[in-house]
A tleap script that builds the chain and sets N, CA, C and O, in Angstrom:
source leaprc.protein.ff14SB
mol = sequence {
  NASP GLY ILE GLU PRO TYR MET ASP LYS LYS
  ILE GLY TYR GLU LEU ALA PHE GLU ARG GLY
  ILE LYS PRO PHE LYS GLU PHE MET ILE LYS
  ASN THR ARG GLU SER ASP ILE ALA LEU PHE
  TYR ARG ILE LYS LYS GLU PRO ASN PRO LYS
  ASN ILE ASP ASP VAL PRO LEU THR LEU LEU
  MET PRO ALA PHE ILE VAL SER GLU LEU ARG
  THR ALA PHE GLU ILE GLY PHE LEU ILE PHE
  LEU PRO PHE LEU VAL ILE ASP ILE ILE VAL
  ALA SER ILE LEU MET SER LEU GLY MET MET
  MET LEU PRO PRO VAL MET ILE SER LEU PRO
  ILE LYS ILE ILE PHE PHE ILE VAL ILE ASP
  GLY TRP GLN LEU ILE ILE GLY ASN LEU ALA
  GLN SER PHE CLYS
}
set mol.1.N position { -10.289 -13.843 22.237 }
set mol.1.CA position { -11.659 -13.742 22.683 }
set mol.1.C position { -12.553 -14.697 21.900 }
set mol.1.O position { -13.611 -15.099 22.383 }
set mol.2.N position { -12.130 -15.056 20.700 }
set mol.2.CA position { -12.942 -15.950 19.896 }
set mol.2.C position { -12.340 -17.321 19.714 }
set mol.2.O position { -13.074 -18.301 19.587 }
set mol.3.N position { -11.017 -17.418 19.698 }
set mol.3.CA position { -10.374 -18.692 19.379 }
set mol.3.C position { -10.379 -19.643 20.571 }
set mol.3.O position { -10.740 -20.812 20.438 }
set mol.4.N position { -9.975 -19.136 21.735 }
set mol.4.CA position { -9.893 -20.018 22.909 }
set mol.4.C position { -11.240 -20.631 23.276 }
set mol.4.O position { -11.309 -21.842 23.489 }
set mol.5.N position { -12.325 -19.838 23.359 }
set mol.5.CA position { -13.615 -20.473 23.666 }
set mol.5.C position { -14.046 -21.468 22.585 }
set mol.5.O position { -14.688 -22.475 22.884 }
set mol.6.N position { -13.691 -21.183 21.333 }
set mol.6.CA position { -14.035 -22.114 20.259 }
set mol.6.C position { -13.242 -23.407 20.392 }
set mol.6.O position { -13.789 -24.495 20.214 }
set mol.7.N position { -11.951 -23.292 20.706 }
set mol.7.CA position { -11.118 -24.488 20.872 }
set mol.7.C position { -11.572 -25.313 22.075 }
set mol.7.O position { -11.460 -26.539 22.075 }
set mol.8.N position { -12.087 -24.629 23.099 }
set mol.8.CA position { -12.608 -25.337 24.276 }
set mol.8.C position { -14.039 -25.806 24.064 }
set mol.8.O position { -14.660 -26.347 24.979 }
set mol.9.N position { -14.565 -25.603 22.863 }
set mol.9.CA position { -15.919 -26.004 22.475 }
set mol.9.C position { -16.991 -25.348 23.346 }
set mol.9.O position { -18.017 -25.955 23.654 }
set mol.10.N position { -16.732 -24.089 23.739 }
set mol.10.CA position { -17.712 -23.338 24.526 }
set mol.10.C position { -18.632 -22.511 23.629 }
set mol.10.O position { -19.761 -22.197 24.009 }
set mol.11.N position { -18.142 -22.160 22.436 }
set mol.11.CA position { -18.960 -21.395 21.491 }
set mol.11.C position { -18.848 -22.029 20.110 }
set mol.11.O position { -17.928 -22.802 19.842 }
set mol.12.N position { -19.793 -21.694 19.240 }
set mol.12.CA position { -19.785 -22.209 17.874 }
set mol.12.C position { -18.869 -21.398 16.977 }
set mol.12.O position { -18.333 -20.366 17.380 }
set mol.13.N position { -18.699 -21.882 15.750 }
set mol.13.CA position { -17.761 -21.220 14.848 }
set mol.13.C position { -18.284 -19.861 14.375 }
set mol.13.O position { -17.487 -18.969 14.087 }
set mol.14.N position { -19.612 -19.686 14.290 }
set mol.14.CA position { -20.145 -18.386 13.876 }
set mol.14.C position { -19.776 -17.300 14.879 }
set mol.14.O position { -19.312 -16.224 14.501 }
set mol.15.N position { -19.985 -17.590 16.158 }
set mol.15.CA position { -19.663 -16.622 17.200 }
set mol.15.C position { -18.150 -16.420 17.302 }
set mol.15.O position { -17.682 -15.304 17.530 }
set mol.16.N position { -17.388 -17.502 17.132 }
set mol.16.CA position { -15.925 -17.393 17.170 }
set mol.16.C position { -15.433 -16.511 16.023 }
set mol.16.O position { -14.539 -15.686 16.209 }
set mol.17.N position { -16.018 -16.687 14.843 }
set mol.17.CA position { -15.634 -15.860 13.701 }
set mol.17.C position { -15.996 -14.403 13.952 }
set mol.17.O position { -15.201 -13.504 13.680 }
set mol.18.N position { -17.191 -14.175 14.468 }
set mol.18.CA position { -17.647 -12.808 14.743 }
set mol.18.C position { -16.738 -12.106 15.745 }
set mol.18.O position { -16.398 -10.936 15.574 }
set mol.19.N position { -16.350 -12.827 16.787 }
set mol.19.CA position { -15.454 -12.242 17.790 }
set mol.19.C position { -14.030 -12.093 17.247 }
set mol.19.O position { -13.360 -11.095 17.510 }
set mol.20.N position { -13.582 -13.078 16.499 }
set mol.20.CA position { -12.206 -13.065 15.996 }
set mol.20.C position { -11.966 -12.046 14.899 }
set mol.20.O position { -10.857 -11.528 14.763 }
set mol.21.N position { -12.998 -11.752 14.114 }
set mol.21.CA position { -12.824 -10.830 12.989 }
set mol.21.C position { -12.874 -9.375 13.436 }
set mol.21.O position { -12.462 -8.483 12.694 }
set mol.22.N position { -13.371 -9.132 14.631 }
set mol.22.CA position { -13.547 -7.760 15.125 }
set mol.22.C position { -12.258 -6.924 15.075 }
set mol.22.O position { -12.297 -5.809 14.555 }
set mol.23.N position { -11.108 -7.415 15.597 }
set mol.23.CA position { -9.881 -6.597 15.510 }
set mol.23.C position { -9.425 -6.355 14.069 }
set mol.23.O position { -8.915 -5.282 13.748 }
set mol.24.N position { -9.610 -7.352 13.209 }
set mol.24.CA position { -9.224 -7.186 11.806 }
set mol.24.C position { -10.113 -6.147 11.128 }
set mol.24.O position { -9.641 -5.329 10.339 }
set mol.25.N position { -11.407 -6.191 11.448 }
set mol.25.CA position { -12.342 -5.236 10.859 }
set mol.25.C position { -12.018 -3.818 11.323 }
set mol.25.O position { -12.060 -2.881 10.527 }
set mol.26.N position { -11.695 -3.657 12.606 }
set mol.26.CA position { -11.315 -2.337 13.118 }
set mol.26.C position { -10.062 -1.823 12.414 }
set mol.26.O position { -9.979 -0.647 12.059 }
set mol.27.N position { -9.083 -2.716 12.214 }
set mol.27.CA position { -7.850 -2.339 11.517 }
set mol.27.C position { -8.151 -1.916 10.082 }
set mol.27.O position { -7.639 -0.902 9.607 }
set mol.28.N position { -8.983 -2.697 9.395 }
set mol.28.CA position { -9.304 -2.373 8.009 }
set mol.28.C position { -10.077 -1.063 7.909 }
set mol.28.O position { -9.848 -0.283 6.985 }
set mol.29.N position { -10.989 -0.810 8.849 }
set mol.29.CA position { -11.750 0.440 8.821 }
set mol.29.C position { -10.824 1.635 9.008 }
set mol.29.O position { -10.972 2.649 8.325 }
set mol.30.N position { -9.864 1.520 9.935 }
set mol.30.CA position { -8.926 2.623 10.183 }
set mol.30.C position { -8.050 2.911 8.970 }
set mol.30.O position { -7.681 4.062 8.733 }
set mol.31.N position { -7.715 1.881 8.200 }
set mol.31.CA position { -6.741 2.025 7.114 }
set mol.31.C position { -7.358 1.997 5.723 }
set mol.31.O position { -6.649 1.813 4.733 }
set mol.32.N position { -8.670 2.177 5.640 }
set mol.32.CA position { -9.339 2.200 4.350 }
set mol.32.C position { -9.893 3.594 4.108 }
set mol.32.O position { -10.520 4.191 4.982 }
set mol.33.N position { -9.653 4.093 2.926 }
set mol.33.CA position { -10.190 5.413 2.577 }
set mol.33.C position { -11.710 5.315 2.427 }
set mol.33.O position { -12.237 4.334 1.902 }
set mol.34.N position { -12.388 6.342 2.896 }
set mol.34.CA position { -13.852 6.359 2.780 }
set mol.34.C position { -14.283 6.382 1.321 }
set mol.34.O position { -15.339 5.853 0.974 }
set mol.35.N position { -13.474 6.991 0.470 }
set mol.35.CA position { -13.815 7.034 -0.956 }
set mol.35.C position { -13.793 5.637 -1.573 }
set mol.35.O position { -14.574 5.350 -2.481 }
set mol.36.N position { -12.903 4.766 -1.086 }
set mol.36.CA position { -12.859 3.396 -1.602 }
set mol.36.C position { -14.077 2.596 -1.139 }
set mol.36.O position { -14.625 1.796 -1.897 }
set mol.37.N position { -14.493 2.815 0.105 }
set mol.37.CA position { -15.711 2.152 0.590 }
set mol.37.C position { -16.910 2.647 -0.213 }
set mol.37.O position { -17.764 1.856 -0.614 }
set mol.38.N position { -16.972 3.963 -0.449 }
set mol.38.CA position { -18.078 4.537 -1.222 }
set mol.38.C position { -18.092 3.994 -2.650 }
set mol.38.O position { -19.160 3.798 -3.230 }
set mol.39.N position { -16.915 3.752 -3.214 }
set mol.39.CA position { -16.831 3.191 -4.565 }
set mol.39.C position { -17.526 1.841 -4.635 }
set mol.39.O position { -18.292 1.586 -5.564 }
set mol.40.N position { -17.270 0.980 -3.671 }
set mol.40.CA position { -17.880 -0.347 -3.700 }
set mol.40.C position { -19.373 -0.295 -3.391 }
set mol.40.O position { -20.126 -1.156 -3.847 }
set mol.41.N position { -19.805 0.691 -2.632 }
set mol.41.CA position { -21.248 0.879 -2.441 }
set mol.41.C position { -21.899 1.358 -3.736 }
set mol.41.O position { -23.016 0.950 -4.055 }
set mol.42.N position { -21.203 2.227 -4.489 }
set mol.42.CA position { -21.747 2.662 -5.785 }
set mol.42.C position { -21.814 1.499 -6.761 }
set mol.42.O position { -22.780 1.375 -7.514 }
set mol.43.N position { -20.793 0.642 -6.753 }
set mol.43.CA position { -20.795 -0.527 -7.641 }
set mol.43.C position { -21.963 -1.441 -7.302 }
set mol.43.O position { -22.620 -1.981 -8.192 }
set mol.44.N position { -22.216 -1.609 -6.013 }
set mol.44.CA position { -23.312 -2.472 -5.554 }
set mol.44.C position { -24.668 -1.776 -5.658 }
set mol.44.O position { -25.711 -2.405 -5.480 }
set mol.45.N position { -24.646 -0.468 -5.949 }
set mol.45.CA position { -25.854 0.354 -6.073 }
set mol.45.C position { -26.658 0.363 -4.781 }
set mol.45.O position { -27.873 0.164 -4.778 }
set mol.46.N position { -25.952 0.596 -3.697 }
set mol.46.CA position { -26.578 0.718 -2.381 }
set mol.46.C position { -26.147 2.047 -1.772 }
set mol.46.O position { -25.078 2.560 -2.103 }
set mol.47.N position { -26.965 2.610 -0.885 }
set mol.47.CA position { -26.552 3.854 -0.219 }
set mol.47.C position { -25.457 3.583 0.813 }
set mol.47.O position { -25.388 2.505 1.404 }
set mol.48.N position { -24.615 4.579 1.011 }
set mol.48.CA position { -23.556 4.445 2.019 }
set mol.48.C position { -24.178 4.334 3.405 }
set mol.48.O position { -25.201 4.963 3.677 }
set mol.49.N position { -23.568 3.538 4.285 }
set mol.49.CA position { -24.119 3.422 5.641 }
set mol.49.C position { -23.861 4.697 6.440 }
set mol.49.O position { -22.900 5.424 6.187 }
set mol.50.N position { -24.727 4.947 7.396 }
set mol.50.CA position { -24.545 6.122 8.256 }
set mol.50.C position { -23.377 5.923 9.209 }
set mol.50.O position { -22.674 6.877 9.544 }
set mol.51.N position { -23.169 4.690 9.643 }
set mol.51.CA position { -22.092 4.356 10.580 }
set mol.51.C position { -21.076 3.478 9.858 }
set mol.51.O position { -21.443 2.490 9.221 }
set mol.52.N position { -19.821 3.833 9.956 }
set mol.52.CA position { -18.760 3.080 9.267 }
set mol.52.C position { -18.651 1.650 9.789 }
set mol.52.O position { -18.193 0.763 9.069 }
set mol.53.N position { -19.066 1.420 11.031 }
set mol.53.CA position { -19.002 0.067 11.596 }
set mol.53.C position { -20.030 -0.868 10.975 }
set mol.53.O position { -19.951 -2.083 11.157 }
set mol.54.N position { -20.996 -0.312 10.243 }
set mol.54.CA position { -22.031 -1.132 9.611 }
set mol.54.C position { -21.607 -1.682 8.257 }
set mol.54.O position { -22.378 -2.397 7.616 }
set mol.55.N position { -20.402 -1.365 7.813 }
set mol.55.CA position { -19.922 -1.853 6.513 }
set mol.55.C position { -19.657 -3.348 6.625 }
set mol.55.O position { -18.885 -3.770 7.486 }
set mol.56.N position { -20.285 -4.165 5.766 }
set mol.56.CA position { -20.040 -5.611 5.838 }
set mol.56.C position { -18.657 -5.969 5.296 }
set mol.56.O position { -18.059 -5.216 4.526 }
set mol.57.N position { -18.170 -7.118 5.709 }
set mol.57.CA position { -16.843 -7.568 5.262 }
set mol.57.C position { -16.770 -7.743 3.754 }
set mol.57.O position { -15.706 -7.567 3.161 }
set mol.58.N position { -17.893 -8.087 3.127 }
set mol.58.CA position { -17.888 -8.288 1.675 }
set mol.58.C position { -17.588 -7.002 0.918 }
set mol.58.O position { -17.143 -7.051 -0.229 }
set mol.59.N position { -17.823 -5.855 1.540 }
set mol.59.CA position { -17.463 -4.579 0.922 }
set mol.59.C position { -16.196 -3.989 1.521 }
set mol.59.O position { -15.448 -3.292 0.835 }
set mol.60.N position { -15.954 -4.264 2.789 }
set mol.60.CA position { -14.789 -3.690 3.459 }
set mol.60.C position { -13.485 -4.300 2.950 }
set mol.60.O position { -12.501 -3.587 2.749 }
set mol.61.N position { -13.474 -5.613 2.742 }
set mol.61.CA position { -12.230 -6.271 2.317 }
set mol.61.C position { -11.751 -5.787 0.946 }
set mol.61.O position { -10.577 -5.439 0.817 }
set mol.62.N position { -12.608 -5.748 -0.087 }
set mol.62.CA position { -12.101 -5.229 -1.367 }
set mol.62.C position { -11.732 -3.749 -1.299 }
set mol.62.O position { -10.789 -3.316 -1.961 }
set mol.63.N position { -12.470 -2.969 -0.502 }
set mol.63.CA position { -12.129 -1.551 -0.352 }
set mol.63.C position { -10.770 -1.397 0.324 }
set mol.63.O position { -9.989 -0.520 -0.046 }
set mol.64.N position { -10.484 -2.243 1.314 }
set mol.64.CA position { -9.186 -2.218 1.991 }
set mol.64.C position { -8.073 -2.575 1.014 }
set mol.64.O position { -7.023 -1.934 1.004 }
set mol.65.N position { -8.300 -3.593 0.197 }
set mol.65.CA position { -7.286 -4.018 -0.776 }
set mol.65.C position { -7.013 -2.904 -1.787 }
set mol.65.O position { -5.856 -2.623 -2.102 }
set mol.66.N position { -8.062 -2.274 -2.290 }
set mol.66.CA position { -7.887 -1.176 -3.246 }
set mol.66.C position { -7.153 -0.013 -2.588 }
set mol.66.O position { -6.292 0.614 -3.206 }
set mol.67.N position { -7.492 0.268 -1.349 }
set mol.67.CA position { -6.833 1.345 -0.617 }
set mol.67.C position { -5.346 1.054 -0.428 }
set mol.67.O position { -4.512 1.945 -0.591 }
set mol.68.N position { -5.014 -0.182 -0.087 }
set mol.68.CA position { -3.609 -0.559 0.088 }
set mol.68.C position { -2.859 -0.559 -1.241 }
set mol.68.O position { -1.690 -0.177 -1.293 }
set mol.69.N position { -3.523 -0.984 -2.312 }
set mol.69.CA position { -2.884 -0.940 -3.631 }
set mol.69.C position { -2.595 0.502 -4.044 }
set mol.69.O position { -1.553 0.792 -4.632 }
set mol.70.N position { -3.521 1.393 -3.733 }
set mol.70.CA position { -3.299 2.809 -4.040 }
set mol.70.C position { -2.108 3.350 -3.255 }
set mol.70.O position { -1.271 4.067 -3.803 }
set mol.71.N position { -2.036 3.006 -1.979 }
set mol.71.CA position { -0.910 3.445 -1.153 }
set mol.71.C position { 0.405 2.881 -1.690 }
set mol.71.O position { 1.407 3.592 -1.754 }
set mol.72.N position { 0.401 1.608 -2.075 }
set mol.72.CA position { 1.608 0.984 -2.623 }
set mol.72.C position { 2.028 1.665 -3.925 }
set mol.72.O position { 3.217 1.878 -4.163 }
set mol.73.N position { 1.061 2.004 -4.759 }
set mol.73.CA position { 1.373 2.693 -6.009 }
set mol.73.C position { 1.986 4.061 -5.733 }
set mol.73.O position { 2.947 4.460 -6.391 }
set mol.74.N position { 1.429 4.779 -4.759 }
set mol.74.CA position { 1.968 6.099 -4.413 }
set mol.74.C position { 3.402 5.991 -3.902 }
set mol.74.O position { 4.259 6.788 -4.284 }
set mol.75.N position { 3.665 5.012 -3.040 }
set mol.75.CA position { 5.023 4.819 -2.523 }
set mol.75.C position { 5.967 4.432 -3.660 }
set mol.75.O position { 7.081 4.950 -3.747 }
set mol.76.N position { 5.524 3.523 -4.532 }
set mol.76.CA position { 6.340 3.116 -5.671 }
set mol.76.C position { 6.650 4.277 -6.604 }
set mol.76.O position { 7.763 4.389 -7.117 }
set mol.77.N position { 5.667 5.138 -6.822 }
set mol.77.CA position { 5.880 6.301 -7.683 }
set mol.77.C position { 6.885 7.256 -7.058 }
set mol.77.O position { 7.740 7.806 -7.753 }
set mol.78.N position { 6.786 7.456 -5.743 }
set mol.78.CA position { 7.729 8.345 -5.060 }
set mol.78.C position { 9.145 7.778 -5.058 }
set mol.78.O position { 10.116 8.534 -5.040 }
set mol.79.N position { 9.267 6.457 -5.076 }
set mol.79.CA position { 10.591 5.832 -5.172 }
set mol.79.C position { 11.125 5.963 -6.602 }
set mol.79.O position { 12.320 6.175 -6.810 }
set mol.80.N position { 10.239 5.835 -7.569 }
set mol.80.CA position { 10.622 5.845 -8.978 }
set mol.80.C position { 11.085 7.221 -9.461 }
set mol.80.O position { 11.993 7.314 -10.287 }
set mol.81.N position { 10.467 8.285 -8.951 }
set mol.81.CA position { 10.767 9.635 -9.442 }
set mol.81.C position { 12.242 10.029 -9.366 }
set mol.81.O position { 12.790 10.480 -10.373 }
set mol.82.N position { 12.913 9.880 -8.214 }
set mol.82.CA position { 14.331 10.273 -8.188 }
set mol.82.C position { 15.191 9.450 -9.150 }
set mol.82.O position { 16.147 9.965 -9.730 }
set mol.83.N position { 14.849 8.180 -9.316 }
set mol.83.CA position { 15.615 7.339 -10.232 }
set mol.83.C position { 15.379 7.755 -11.680 }
set mol.83.O position { 16.288 7.669 -12.506 }
set mol.84.N position { 14.186 8.198 -11.987 }
set mol.84.CA position { 13.897 8.710 -13.325 }
set mol.84.C position { 14.695 9.983 -13.593 }
set mol.84.O position { 15.219 10.172 -14.691 }
set mol.85.N position { 14.784 10.841 -12.602 }
set mol.85.CA position { 15.570 12.075 -12.738 }
set mol.85.C position { 17.039 11.735 -12.975 }
set mol.85.O position { 17.692 12.355 -13.814 }
set mol.86.N position { 17.562 10.750 -12.238 }
set mol.86.CA position { 18.957 10.326 -12.439 }
set mol.86.C position { 19.154 9.819 -13.862 }
set mol.86.O position { 20.147 10.160 -14.505 }
set mol.87.N position { 18.219 9.006 -14.365 }
set mol.87.CA position { 18.319 8.504 -15.740 }
set mol.87.C position { 18.337 9.647 -16.751 }
set mol.87.O position { 19.140 9.640 -17.684 }
set mol.88.N position { 17.468 10.612 -16.572 }
set mol.88.CA position { 17.394 11.741 -17.513 }
set mol.88.C position { 18.678 12.566 -17.479 }
set mol.88.O position { 19.197 12.962 -18.522 }
set mol.89.N position { 19.184 12.821 -16.279 }
set mol.89.CA position { 20.421 13.607 -16.156 }
set mol.89.C position { 21.598 12.871 -16.790 }
set mol.89.O position { 22.376 13.471 -17.532 }
set mol.90.N position { 21.734 11.576 -16.504 }
set mol.90.CA position { 22.844 10.796 -17.069 }
set mol.90.C position { 22.733 10.731 -18.588 }
set mol.90.O position { 23.735 10.893 -19.284 }
set mol.91.N position { 21.531 10.497 -19.114 }
set mol.91.CA position { 21.353 10.438 -20.567 }
set mol.91.C position { 21.673 11.786 -21.207 }
set mol.91.O position { 22.282 11.835 -22.276 }
set mol.92.N position { 21.271 12.870 -20.567 }
set mol.92.CA position { 21.561 14.208 -21.110 }
set mol.92.C position { 23.060 14.484 -21.127 }
set mol.92.O position { 23.591 15.009 -22.105 }
set mol.93.N position { 23.737 14.127 -20.044 }
set mol.93.CA position { 25.188 14.347 -19.974 }
set mol.93.C position { 25.905 13.510 -21.027 }
set mol.93.O position { 26.804 14.006 -21.706 }
set mol.94.N position { 25.517 12.252 -21.167 }
set mol.94.CA position { 26.161 11.391 -22.167 }
set mol.94.C position { 25.914 11.908 -23.581 }
set mol.94.O position { 26.819 11.879 -24.414 }
set mol.95.N position { 24.708 12.379 -23.861 }
set mol.95.CA position { 24.412 12.921 -25.192 }
set mol.95.C position { 25.205 14.198 -25.444 }
set mol.95.O position { 25.703 14.412 -26.550 }
set mol.96.N position { 25.325 15.046 -24.429 }
set mol.96.CA position { 26.071 16.297 -24.621 }
set mol.96.C position { 27.561 16.037 -24.799 }
set mol.96.O position { 28.258 16.836 -25.424 }
set mol.97.N position { 28.055 14.925 -24.257 }
set mol.97.CA position { 29.460 14.553 -24.441 }
set mol.97.C position { 29.681 13.784 -25.743 }
set mol.97.O position { 30.817 13.471 -26.097 }
set mol.98.N position { 28.593 13.481 -26.456 }
set mol.98.CA position { 28.701 12.771 -27.723 }
set mol.98.C position { 28.894 11.272 -27.565 }
set mol.98.O position { 29.329 10.610 -28.507 }
set mol.99.N position { 28.589 10.732 -26.420 }
set mol.99.CA position { 28.756 9.295 -26.169 }
set mol.99.C position { 27.438 8.563 -26.423 }
set mol.99.O position { 26.821 8.028 -25.502 }
set mol.100.N position { 27.023 8.549 -27.681 }
set mol.100.CA position { 25.734 7.948 -28.021 }
set mol.100.C position { 25.758 6.423 -27.982 }
set mol.100.O position { 24.707 5.797 -27.836 }
set mol.101.N position { 26.910 5.826 -28.107 }
set mol.101.CA position { 26.994 4.364 -28.133 }
set mol.101.C position { 27.054 3.756 -26.731 }
set mol.101.O position { 26.854 2.553 -26.570 }
set mol.102.N position { 27.324 4.566 -25.733 }
set mol.102.CA position { 27.383 4.074 -24.355 }
set mol.102.C position { 25.970 4.076 -23.770 }
set mol.102.O position { 25.339 5.129 -23.682 }
set mol.103.N position { 25.474 2.911 -23.372 }
set mol.103.CA position { 24.124 2.873 -22.797 }
set mol.103.C position { 24.077 3.647 -21.470 }
set mol.103.O position { 24.921 3.426 -20.601 }
set mol.104.N position { 23.113 4.537 -21.310 }
set mol.104.CA position { 23.010 5.317 -20.079 }
set mol.104.C position { 22.815 4.453 -18.831 }
set mol.104.O position { 23.161 4.868 -17.725 }
set mol.105.N position { 22.267 3.264 -19.011 }
set mol.105.CA position { 22.027 2.374 -17.866 }
set mol.105.C position { 23.340 1.945 -17.222 }
set mol.105.O position { 23.402 1.748 -16.008 }
set mol.106.N position { 24.385 1.800 -18.027 }
set mol.106.CA position { 25.679 1.392 -17.469 }
set mol.106.C position { 26.215 2.424 -16.488 }
set mol.106.O position { 26.913 2.070 -15.538 }
set mol.107.N position { 25.905 3.670 -16.702 }
set mol.107.CA position { 26.370 4.738 -15.818 }
set mol.107.C position { 25.351 5.008 -14.708 }
set mol.107.O position { 25.720 5.205 -13.551 }
set mol.108.N position { 24.062 5.014 -15.075 }
set mol.108.CA position { 23.050 5.425 -14.100 }
set mol.108.C position { 22.766 4.367 -13.033 }
set mol.108.O position { 22.415 4.722 -11.908 }
set mol.109.N position { 22.906 3.083 -13.354 }
set mol.109.CA position { 22.606 2.050 -12.351 }
set mol.109.C position { 23.513 2.144 -11.131 }
set mol.109.O position { 23.003 2.138 -10.010 }
set mol.110.N position { 24.835 2.230 -11.290 }
set mol.110.CA position { 25.660 2.398 -10.085 }
set mol.110.C position { 25.343 3.694 -9.325 }
set mol.110.O position { 25.398 3.724 -8.096 }
set mol.111.N position { 25.012 4.758 -10.060 }
set mol.111.CA position { 24.650 6.019 -9.399 }
set mol.111.C position { 23.364 5.839 -8.596 }
set mol.111.O position { 23.249 6.347 -7.481 }
set mol.112.N position { 22.400 5.118 -9.162 }
set mol.112.CA position { 21.140 4.865 -8.447 }
set mol.112.C position { 21.377 4.057 -7.176 }
set mol.112.O position { 20.809 4.359 -6.126 }
set mol.113.N position { 22.216 3.032 -7.274 }
set mol.113.CA position { 22.505 2.197 -6.095 }
set mol.113.C position { 23.204 3.020 -5.020 }
set mol.113.O position { 22.855 2.933 -3.843 }
set mol.114.N position { 24.183 3.813 -5.418 }
set mol.114.CA position { 24.884 4.673 -4.454 }
set mol.114.C position { 23.913 5.677 -3.836 }
set mol.114.O position { 23.938 5.906 -2.627 }
set mol.115.N position { 23.064 6.270 -4.660 }
set mol.115.CA position { 22.069 7.227 -4.168 }
set mol.115.C position { 21.144 6.571 -3.148 }
set mol.115.O position { 20.852 7.155 -2.105 }
set mol.116.N position { 20.687 5.362 -3.447 }
set mol.116.CA position { 19.791 4.633 -2.542 }
set mol.116.C position { 20.475 4.354 -1.207 }
set mol.116.O position { 19.856 4.472 -0.149 }
set mol.117.N position { 21.750 3.987 -1.261 }
set mol.117.CA position { 22.498 3.701 -0.028 }
set mol.117.C position { 22.747 4.982 0.763 }
set mol.117.O position { 22.610 4.992 1.986 }
set mol.118.N position { 23.111 6.059 0.073 }
set mol.118.CA position { 23.426 7.322 0.751 }
set mol.118.C position { 22.204 7.900 1.468 }
set mol.118.O position { 22.324 8.399 2.587 }
set mol.119.N position { 21.038 7.836 0.838 }
set mol.119.CA position { 19.845 8.399 1.482 }
set mol.119.C position { 19.194 7.411 2.441 }
set mol.119.O position { 18.135 7.694 3.002 }
set mol.120.N position { 19.827 6.248 2.634 }
set mol.120.CA position { 19.298 5.195 3.508 }
set mol.120.C position { 17.888 4.808 3.062 }
set mol.120.O position { 16.921 4.913 3.818 }
set mol.121.N position { 17.807 4.363 1.824 }
set mol.121.CA position { 16.542 4.067 1.173 }
set mol.121.C position { 15.664 3.058 1.877 }
set mol.121.O position { 14.447 3.229 1.938 }
set mol.122.N position { 16.275 1.990 2.419 }
set mol.122.CA position { 15.456 0.973 3.085 }
set mol.122.C position { 14.740 1.547 4.293 }
set mol.122.O position { 13.571 1.245 4.532 }
set mol.123.N position { 15.445 2.382 5.061 }
set mol.123.CA position { 14.806 2.977 6.239 }
set mol.123.C position { 13.669 3.908 5.818 }
set mol.123.O position { 12.624 3.940 6.468 }
set mol.124.N position { 13.863 4.659 4.746 }
set mol.124.CA position { 12.802 5.536 4.257 }
set mol.124.C position { 11.590 4.739 3.783 }
set mol.124.O position { 10.450 5.101 4.073 }
set mol.125.N position { 11.839 3.656 3.057 }
set mol.125.CA position { 10.736 2.839 2.548 }
set mol.125.C position { 9.971 2.194 3.691 }
set mol.125.O position { 8.746 2.297 3.758 }
set mol.126.N position { 10.688 1.527 4.592 }
set mol.126.CA position { 10.027 0.843 5.706 }
set mol.126.C position { 9.342 1.853 6.624 }
set mol.126.O position { 8.240 1.598 7.110 }
set mol.127.N position { 9.984 2.996 6.864 }
set mol.127.CA position { 9.380 4.027 7.708 }
set mol.127.C position { 8.087 4.566 7.121 }
set mol.127.O position { 7.091 4.704 7.831 }
set mol.128.N position { 8.096 4.872 5.821 }
set mol.128.CA position { 6.879 5.363 5.166 }
set mol.128.C position { 5.802 4.295 5.117 }
set mol.128.O position { 4.616 4.595 5.261 }
set mol.129.N position { 6.207 3.060 4.914 }
set mol.129.CA position { 5.239 1.969 4.888 }
set mol.129.C position { 4.582 1.795 6.248 }
set mol.129.O position { 3.368 1.608 6.334 }
set mol.130.N position { 5.375 1.857 7.307 }
set mol.130.CA position { 4.822 1.718 8.656 }
set mol.130.C position { 3.935 2.907 9.008 }
set mol.130.O position { 2.929 2.745 9.698 }
set mol.131.N position { 4.301 4.103 8.538 }
set mol.131.CA position { 3.483 5.284 8.827 }
set mol.131.C position { 2.191 5.313 8.030 }
set mol.131.O position { 1.273 6.062 8.365 }
set mol.132.N position { 2.109 4.504 6.974 }
set mol.132.CA position { 0.877 4.487 6.188 }
set mol.132.C position { -0.261 3.804 6.935 }
set mol.132.O position { -1.426 3.979 6.580 }
set mol.133.N position { 0.064 3.025 7.968 }
set mol.133.CA position { -0.963 2.394 8.800 }
set mol.133.C position { -1.261 3.280 9.989 }
set mol.133.O position { -0.363 3.894 10.566 }
set mol.134.N position { -2.523 3.338 10.346 }
set mol.134.CA position { -2.935 4.188 11.470 }
set mol.134.C position { -3.038 3.375 12.732 }
set mol.134.O position { -3.372 3.914 13.788 }
savepdb mol mol.pdb
quit
């Protein structure tokens, strides 16, 4: 809606940008937490807008990035937890067997890889990542 008329020199770049950014802005609004948008309004010391569509790109883009970073951190933490449990269990078993000189990583790494393959880790990661978008 914005690129073709601009390429045909029917509209200027301002109007082309305004039309072209609309789908991206809608996507960012859907996938940005309201608390992150409110954070950037507090930083700027401005009141929150009554309508979410009135949020300018200068505030929406950093709020979207922070929101996505938070989601990525949550997914990373959920991936890390089972591997941490495996490390703790392997280290405890090795200590109880008196094998203090054997590094727990030598035992736990193959177990982690097998665990990841058995639970079909890639499908879980990609599935959760895709579901994080609305």
